[in-house]
ROLO-475450 format. One record per residue (C-alpha): z, x, y; residue in three letters; residue number from 1. Coordinates in Angstrom, 2 decimals, always signed. Layout:
REM ROLO-475450
[atom [Z; X; Y]; ALA; NUM]
...
//
This chain:
REM ROLO-475450
[atom [+82.58; +162.96; +159.10]; UNK; 1]
[atom [+78.92; +163.35; +157.83]; UNK; 2]
[atom [+76.41; +161.04; +159.69]; UNK; 3]
[atom [+75.52; +157.94; +157.64]; UNK; 4]
[atom [+72.50; +158.23; +155.02]; UNK; 5]
[atom [+71.07; +154.87; +156.27]; UNK; 6]
[atom [+72.10; +153.02; +159.55]; UNK; 7]
[atom [+70.90; +149.81; +160.76]; UNK; 8]
[atom [+71.93; +148.66; +164.19]; UNK; 9]
[atom [+71.11; +145.21; +165.86]; UNK; 10]
[atom [+67.82; +145.26; +163.59]; UNK; 11]
[atom [+65.49; +142.13; +164.40]; UNK; 12]
[atom [+62.37; +141.55; +162.34]; UNK; 13]
[atom [+59.79; +138.28; +162.89]; UNK; 14]
[atom [+56.89; +137.26; +160.64]; UNK; 15]
[atom [+54.77; +135.56; +162.92]; UNK; 16]
[atom [+57.33; +133.27; +165.33]; UNK; 17]
[atom [+60.02; +133.17; +162.65]; UNK; 18]
[atom [+62.83; +135.57; +162.84]; UNK; 19]
[atom [+63.67; +137.11; +159.45]; UNK; 20]
[atom [+66.26; +139.62; +160.36]; UNK; 21]
[atom [+68.92; +138.51; +162.97]; UNK; 22]
[atom [+70.62; +141.49; +164.49]; UNK; 23]
[atom [+71.52; +143.34; +160.95]; UNK; 24]
[atom [+74.05; +145.88; +161.14]; UNK; 25]
[atom [+75.32; +148.22; +158.36]; UNK; 26]
[atom [+75.54; +151.73; +157.36]; UNK; 27]
[atom [+75.34; +153.70; +153.68]; UNK; 28]
[atom [+77.65; +156.67; +153.60]; UNK; 29]
[atom [+76.20; +159.63; +151.64]; UNK; 30]
[atom [+77.34; +159.76; +147.78]; UNK; 31]
[atom [+77.83; +156.42; +145.73]; UNK; 32]
[atom [+75.86; +153.51; +144.75]; UNK; 33]
[atom [+75.28; +150.81; +147.19]; UNK; 34]
[atom [+74.42; +147.19; +146.73]; UNK; 35]
[atom [+72.20; +145.18; +149.06]; UNK; 36]
[atom [+72.82; +141.93; +147.80]; UNK; 37]
[atom [+71.69; +138.39; +148.61]; UNK; 38]
[atom [+69.67; +135.34; +147.04]; UNK; 39]
[atom [+65.90; +135.02; +147.08]; UNK; 40]
[atom [+64.54; +134.84; +150.78]; UNK; 41]
[atom [+67.79; +136.47; +152.25]; UNK; 42]
[atom [+66.02; +139.31; +153.69]; UNK; 43]
[atom [+66.67; +142.36; +151.22]; UNK; 44]
[atom [+62.89; +143.45; +150.64]; UNK; 45]
[atom [+62.04; +143.18; +154.31]; UNK; 46]
[atom [+65.12; +145.22; +155.12]; UNK; 47]
[atom [+63.68; +147.82; +152.69]; UNK; 48]
[atom [+60.44; +147.50; +154.16]; UNK; 49]
[atom [+61.87; +148.41; +157.71]; UNK; 50]
[atom [+64.07; +151.22; +156.15]; UNK; 51]
[atom [+60.80; +152.84; +154.49]; UNK; 52]
[atom [+58.61; +152.52; +157.92]; UNK; 53]
[atom [+56.58; +150.19; +156.45]; UNK; 54]
[atom [+57.64; +147.53; +159.01]; UNK; 55]
[atom [+58.25; +148.07; +162.46]; UNK; 56]
[atom [+61.17; +146.13; +164.03]; UNK; 57]
[atom [+60.97; +143.95; +166.81]; UNK; 58]
[atom [+64.36; +145.44; +168.29]; UNK; 59]
[atom [+67.50; +147.66; +167.20]; UNK; 60]
[atom [+67.63; +150.85; +165.63]; UNK; 61]
[atom [+67.19; +151.91; +161.96]; UNK; 62]
[atom [+67.72; +155.66; +160.77]; UNK; 63]
[atom [+67.20; +157.13; +157.37]; UNK; 64]
[atom [+68.32; +160.68; +156.58]; UNK; 65]
[atom [+69.04; +161.21; +160.31]; UNK; 66]
[atom [+65.45; +160.01; +161.37]; UNK; 67]
[atom [+64.21; +156.96; +162.50]; UNK; 68]
[atom [+62.61; +154.79; +160.16]; UNK; 69]
[atom [+59.31; +154.12; +162.12]; UNK; 70]
[atom [+58.81; +158.06; +162.35]; UNK; 71]
[atom [+59.58; +159.30; +158.62]; UNK; 72]
[atom [+57.65; +162.80; +157.98]; UNK; 73]
[atom [+56.35; +163.77; +154.67]; UNK; 74]
[atom [+59.15; +166.02; +154.08]; UNK; 75]
[atom [+61.83; +163.04; +154.64]; UNK; 76]
[atom [+59.98; +160.77; +152.55]; UNK; 77]
[atom [+59.95; +163.51; +149.58]; UNK; 78]
[atom [+63.57; +163.38; +149.90]; UNK; 79]
[atom [+63.58; +159.66; +149.06]; UNK; 80]
[atom [+63.05; +158.04; +145.60]; UNK; 81]
[atom [+61.44; +154.55; +145.95]; UNK; 82]
[atom [+61.15; +151.89; +143.52]; UNK; 83]
[atom [+59.50; +148.73; +144.21]; UNK; 84]
[atom [+57.41; +145.95; +142.21]; UNK; 85]
[atom [+53.98; +147.79; +141.38]; UNK; 86]
[atom [+55.26; +151.35; +141.70]; UNK; 87]
[atom [+52.98; +152.64; +139.20]; UNK; 88]
[atom [+49.24; +152.27; +140.40]; UNK; 89]
[atom [+47.50; +154.14; +137.72]; UNK; 90]
[atom [+48.27; +152.13; +134.44]; UNK; 91]
[atom [+45.07; +153.48; +132.82]; UNK; 92]
[atom [+46.86; +156.98; +132.54]; UNK; 93]
[atom [+49.00; +157.73; +129.37]; UNK; 94]
[atom [+52.67; +158.29; +129.58]; UNK; 95]
[atom [+51.93; +162.22; +129.56]; UNK; 96]
[atom [+49.22; +161.96; +132.08]; UNK; 97]
[atom [+51.39; +160.04; +134.64]; UNK; 98]
[atom [+54.13; +162.44; +134.54]; UNK; 99]
[atom [+51.75; +165.34; +135.35]; UNK; 100]
[atom [+50.17; +163.51; +137.70]; UNK; 101]
[atom [+53.43; +162.70; +139.76]; UNK; 102]
[atom [+55.29; +166.14; +139.30]; UNK; 103]
[atom [+53.09; +168.09; +141.45]; UNK; 104]
[atom [+53.99; +165.96; +144.38]; UNK; 105]
[atom [+57.82; +166.71; +144.35]; UNK; 106]
[atom [+59.23; +170.38; +144.82]; UNK; 107]
[atom [+62.51; +169.27; +142.74]; UNK; 108]
[atom [+60.90; +167.46; +140.04]; UNK; 109]
[atom [+62.94; +167.73; +136.79]; UNK; 110]
[atom [+60.34; +166.67; +133.62]; UNK; 111]
[atom [+63.72; +167.01; +131.46]; UNK; 112]
[atom [+65.23; +163.66; +133.29]; UNK; 113]
[atom [+61.78; +161.81; +132.86]; UNK; 114]
[atom [+61.42; +162.51; +129.09]; UNK; 115]
[atom [+65.41; +162.05; +128.35]; UNK; 116]
[atom [+64.98; +158.57; +129.62]; UNK; 117]
[atom [+61.38; +157.76; +128.35]; UNK; 118]
[atom [+61.97; +159.18; +125.00]; UNK; 119]
[atom [+64.94; +156.70; +124.00]; UNK; 120]
[atom [+61.91; +153.97; +123.61]; UNK; 121]
[atom [+60.53; +155.90; +121.01]; UNK; 122]
[atom [+56.75; +155.51; +121.92]; UNK; 123]
[atom [+53.95; +158.01; +121.69]; UNK; 124]
[atom [+53.24; +160.16; +124.50]; UNK; 125]
[atom [+49.78; +159.22; +124.54]; UNK; 126]
[atom [+50.32; +155.87; +124.93]; UNK; 127]
[atom [+48.49; +153.99; +127.97]; UNK; 128]
[atom [+50.67; +152.33; +130.61]; UNK; 129]
[atom [+48.30; +149.27; +130.19]; UNK; 130]
[atom [+49.41; +149.03; +126.41]; UNK; 131]
[atom [+52.94; +148.85; +127.21]; UNK; 132]
[atom [+55.42; +145.99; +127.70]; UNK; 133]
[atom [+56.73; +144.96; +131.02]; UNK; 134]
[atom [+60.03; +146.40; +130.16]; UNK; 135]
[atom [+58.50; +149.73; +128.90]; UNK; 136]
[atom [+56.37; +150.04; +132.00]; UNK; 137]
[atom [+59.57; +149.54; +134.20]; UNK; 138]
[atom [+61.37; +152.15; +132.29]; UNK; 139]
[atom [+58.47; +154.57; +132.66]; UNK; 140]
[atom [+58.89; +154.05; +136.67]; UNK; 141]
[atom [+62.69; +154.43; +136.32]; UNK; 142]
[atom [+61.96; +157.91; +134.95]; UNK; 143]
[atom [+59.46; +158.90; +137.63]; UNK; 144]
[atom [+62.12; +157.84; +140.23]; UNK; 145]
[atom [+64.88; +159.67; +138.68]; UNK; 146]
[atom [+62.76; +163.09; +137.85]; UNK; 147]
[atom [+62.39; +163.26; +141.64]; UNK; 148]
[atom [+65.69; +164.35; +142.17]; UNK; 149]
[atom [+65.80; +162.65; +145.55]; UNK; 150]
[atom [+68.72; +162.60; +148.18]; UNK; 151]
[atom [+68.47; +159.02; +148.75]; UNK; 152]
[atom [+67.12; +156.51; +146.00]; UNK; 153]
[atom [+65.94; +152.99; +147.19]; UNK; 154]
[atom [+65.40; +150.88; +144.57]; UNK; 155]
[atom [+64.12; +147.28; +145.10]; UNK; 156]
[atom [+64.81; +145.03; +142.33]; UNK; 157]
[atom [+65.47; +147.76; +139.88]; UNK; 158]
[atom [+66.06; +145.46; +136.96]; UNK; 159]
[atom [+62.56; +143.53; +137.09]; UNK; 160]
[atom [+61.31; +143.13; +133.61]; UNK; 161]
[atom [+64.18; +144.94; +131.76]; UNK; 162]
[atom [+66.28; +143.53; +128.97]; UNK; 163]
[atom [+69.86; +144.02; +129.12]; UNK; 164]
[atom [+70.00; +147.18; +126.95]; UNK; 165]
[atom [+67.68; +149.05; +129.40]; UNK; 166]
[atom [+69.32; +147.44; +132.44]; UNK; 167]
[atom [+72.56; +148.80; +131.16]; UNK; 168]
[atom [+71.17; +152.38; +130.12]; UNK; 169]
[atom [+69.48; +152.91; +133.62]; UNK; 170]
[atom [+72.89; +152.03; +135.43]; UNK; 171]
[atom [+74.54; +154.44; +133.30]; UNK; 172]
[atom [+71.79; +157.00; +134.04]; UNK; 173]
[atom [+72.27; +156.17; +137.51]; UNK; 174]
[atom [+75.91; +156.65; +137.89]; UNK; 175]
[atom [+75.27; +160.17; +135.78]; UNK; 176]
[atom [+73.12; +161.09; +138.50]; UNK; 177]
[atom [+75.12; +160.40; +141.66]; UNK; 178]
[atom [+78.06; +161.90; +139.96]; UNK; 179]
[atom [+76.18; +165.08; +139.42]; UNK; 180]
[atom [+74.00; +165.29; +142.43]; UNK; 181]
[atom [+76.10; +163.52; +145.14]; UNK; 182]
[atom [+73.00; +161.40; +145.95]; UNK; 183]
[atom [+72.83; +158.22; +147.52]; UNK; 184]
[atom [+71.56; +154.82; +145.84]; UNK; 185]
[atom [+70.87; +151.53; +147.71]; UNK; 186]
[atom [+69.66; +148.90; +145.10]; UNK; 187]
[atom [+68.75; +145.59; +144.98]; UNK; 188]
[atom [+69.06; +143.12; +141.92]; UNK; 189]
[atom [+69.11; +139.62; +140.80]; UNK; 190]
[atom [+71.18; +140.39; +137.96]; UNK; 191]
[atom [+74.35; +140.54; +140.04]; UNK; 192]
[atom [+77.04; +140.25; +137.53]; UNK; 193]
[atom [+76.20; +143.62; +135.63]; UNK; 194]
[atom [+76.68; +145.42; +138.84]; UNK; 195]
[atom [+80.32; +145.06; +139.07]; UNK; 196]
[atom [+81.34; +148.45; +137.50]; UNK; 197]
[atom [+78.77; +150.44; +138.95]; UNK; 198]
[atom [+78.72; +149.76; +142.96]; UNK; 199]
[atom [+80.77; +151.49; +145.48]; UNK; 200]
[atom [+79.87; +149.51; +148.52]; UNK; 201]
[atom [+78.63; +145.92; +148.72]; UNK; 202]
[atom [+76.55; +144.74; +151.40]; UNK; 203]
[atom [+75.74; +141.15; +151.19]; UNK; 204]
[atom [+73.05; +139.69; +153.29]; UNK; 205]
[atom [+72.61; +135.72; +153.80]; UNK; 206]
[atom [+69.97; +134.12; +155.76]; UNK; 207]
[atom [+68.71; +137.60; +157.38]; UNK; 208]
[atom [+72.71; +138.28; +158.53]; UNK; 209]
[atom [+74.95; +140.64; +156.97]; UNK; 210]
[atom [+77.68; +138.43; +155.59]; UNK; 211]
[atom [+79.86; +141.31; +154.32]; UNK; 212]
[atom [+79.96; +145.21; +154.26]; UNK; 213]
[atom [+82.73; +146.44; +152.51]; UNK; 214]
[atom [+83.97; +148.44; +149.26]; UNK; 215]
[atom [+83.51; +146.89; +145.81]; UNK; 216]
[atom [+87.29; +146.89; +145.61]; UNK; 217]
[atom [+87.85; +144.97; +148.90]; UNK; 218]
[atom [+84.94; +142.73; +148.20]; UNK; 219]
[atom [+86.63; +141.10; +145.31]; UNK; 220]
[atom [+89.78; +141.20; +146.67]; UNK; 221]
[atom [+88.92; +139.95; +150.01]; UNK; 222]
[atom [+87.62; +136.55; +148.86]; UNK; 223]
[atom [+89.11; +133.49; +147.40]; UNK; 224]
[atom [+88.02; +130.51; +145.73]; UNK; 225]
[atom [+90.45; +127.34; +146.45]; UNK; 226]
[atom [+90.16; +124.09; +144.32]; UNK; 227]
[atom [+90.66; +120.54; +145.81]; UNK; 228]
[atom [+90.53; +118.00; +143.18]; UNK; 229]
[atom [+88.86; +115.02; +144.83]; UNK; 230]
[atom [+87.19; +112.58; +142.58]; UNK; 231]
[atom [+83.68; +110.94; +143.30]; UNK; 232]
[atom [+82.52; +113.37; +145.93]; UNK; 233]
[atom [+84.61; +111.53; +148.44]; UNK; 234]
[atom [+84.49; +114.33; +150.70]; UNK; 235]
[atom [+82.18; +115.01; +153.56]; UNK; 236]
[atom [+83.09; +118.62; +154.73]; UNK; 237]
[atom [+80.86; +121.32; +155.43]; UNK; 238]
[atom [+81.89; +124.96; +155.93]; UNK; 239]
[atom [+82.05; +126.41; +159.62]; UNK; 240]
[atom [+81.22; +129.99; +158.54]; UNK; 241]
[atom [+84.48; +131.45; +159.57]; UNK; 242]
[atom [+87.33; +129.84; +158.03]; UNK; 243]
[atom [+85.56; +128.27; +155.45]; UNK; 244]
[atom [+82.24; +130.25; +153.96]; UNK; 245]
[atom [+80.97; +127.99; +151.61]; UNK; 246]
[atom [+81.64; +124.61; +150.22]; UNK; 247]
[atom [+80.32; +123.45; +146.57]; UNK; 248]
[atom [+80.89; +119.74; +145.89]; UNK; 249]
[atom [+81.19; +118.74; +141.98]; UNK; 250]
[atom [+81.82; +115.40; +140.85]; UNK; 251]
[atom [+85.44; +115.85; +140.42]; UNK; 252]
[atom [+86.61; +118.74; +142.78]; UNK; 253]
[atom [+85.31; +120.56; +145.65]; UNK; 254]
[atom [+85.38; +124.43; +145.79]; UNK; 255]
[atom [+86.01; +125.91; +149.04]; UNK; 256]
[atom [+85.07; +129.79; +149.41]; UNK; 257]
[atom [+87.17; +131.64; +152.48]; UNK; 258]
[atom [+88.40; +135.37; +153.16]; UNK; 259]
[atom [+91.75; +133.31; +154.61]; UNK; 260]
[atom [+94.99; +132.48; +152.87]; UNK; 261]
[atom [+95.75; +129.35; +151.49]; UNK; 262]
[atom [+97.84; +128.28; +154.39]; UNK; 263]
[atom [+95.24; +128.52; +156.80]; UNK; 264]
[atom [+92.68; +126.61; +154.59]; UNK; 265]
[atom [+95.34; +123.97; +154.00]; UNK; 266]
[atom [+95.59; +123.68; +157.84]; UNK; 267]
[atom [+91.57; +123.60; +158.16]; UNK; 268]
[atom [+91.47; +120.52; +155.96]; UNK; 269]
[atom [+94.30; +118.97; +157.93]; UNK; 270]
[atom [+91.97; +119.18; +160.95]; UNK; 271]
[atom [+89.30; +117.59; +158.95]; UNK; 272]
[atom [+91.32; +114.60; +158.40]; UNK; 273]
[atom [+91.62; +115.19; +154.76]; UNK; 274]
[atom [+94.31; +113.08; +152.79]; UNK; 275]
[atom [+97.83; +115.04; +152.93]; UNK; 276]
[atom [+97.97; +114.40; +148.95]; UNK; 277]
[atom [+94.93; +115.81; +148.26]; UNK; 278]
[atom [+95.74; +118.71; +150.35]; UNK; 279]
[atom [+98.92; +119.38; +148.21]; UNK; 280]
[atom [+97.03; +119.56; +145.53]; UNK; 281]
[atom [+94.89; +122.47; +146.84]; UNK; 282]
[atom [+95.16; +125.71; +144.42]; UNK; 283]
[atom [+93.40; +129.15; +144.01]; UNK; 284]
[atom [+91.25; +129.86; +140.99]; UNK; 285]
[atom [+90.54; +133.54; +140.20]; UNK; 286]
[atom [+86.80; +134.90; +140.55]; UNK; 287]
[atom [+85.03; +137.64; +139.16]; UNK; 288]
[atom [+82.29; +139.72; +140.91]; UNK; 289]
[atom [+79.35; +137.43; +140.24]; UNK; 290]
[atom [+81.69; +134.32; +141.08]; UNK; 291]
[atom [+82.26; +135.87; +144.27]; UNK; 292]
[atom [+78.87; +136.85; +145.08]; UNK; 293]
[atom [+77.50; +133.13; +144.43]; UNK; 294]
[atom [+80.84; +131.57; +146.08]; UNK; 295]
[atom [+79.96; +133.13; +149.51]; UNK; 296]
[atom [+76.18; +132.84; +149.31]; UNK; 297]
[atom [+75.98; +129.29; +147.60]; UNK; 298]
[atom [+74.37; +128.14; +144.53]; UNK; 299]
[atom [+71.32; +126.85; +146.12]; UNK; 300]
//
């Protein structure tokens, strides 16, 4: 079995006296699209900062393409395509100039990939980046990333500034690129619902800890939403993070999210002195990909 493209073991990182990553563990195999998902402040961008060597961990181990993240050579970095906010620093250039500027830095640069993506916007090549909309600038950035022909693409909030059409277009380009080159993609996004059909692996971070790391199929099959129809917010239950991952309270019901079968949840409710008639009314409600993500990470 080949070594993972990305590996984090007991990774800890602090900002000042506040620990942000609490022993992160996950690995990313070669090939496929992996979603590093979580709510704002969960630790996604911090994790990527450590992966790229921009941040030094307090402890633990992190390797990228078989090399320690704290000592990535220039040759290794050339094999990584990184997208983050503010990626294009030379906004005074035209589209044509920006492509010519970046191309010499990458031995595998493929101009046809860049222009295939950019030409779909039907804007002149001599238009300056500063005159483009936020979505158009993001599209130029995505073209620059894909043209690098990198082995590993790390895309931090790739959907920033893109409308739904551009987001779908990029995901389709990304899937085609992975299928053609066997590259690996690690991405974050706040538009979780659109990722269902594109992800091969799902890693969810919650409050600086890995909540789950599994295939997309296992992710959607593993977790359940159980509805307890109790009116008036009469229950004062709190999730234990083990049998019950999260509980959302609404005026006429409580939604319990768990990886356990319904019998275990019923037993849990009994130990928390919930009325037997209410427990008898417990039922499972189906969830889609986005429902599952929101359910286990919480609405707020």
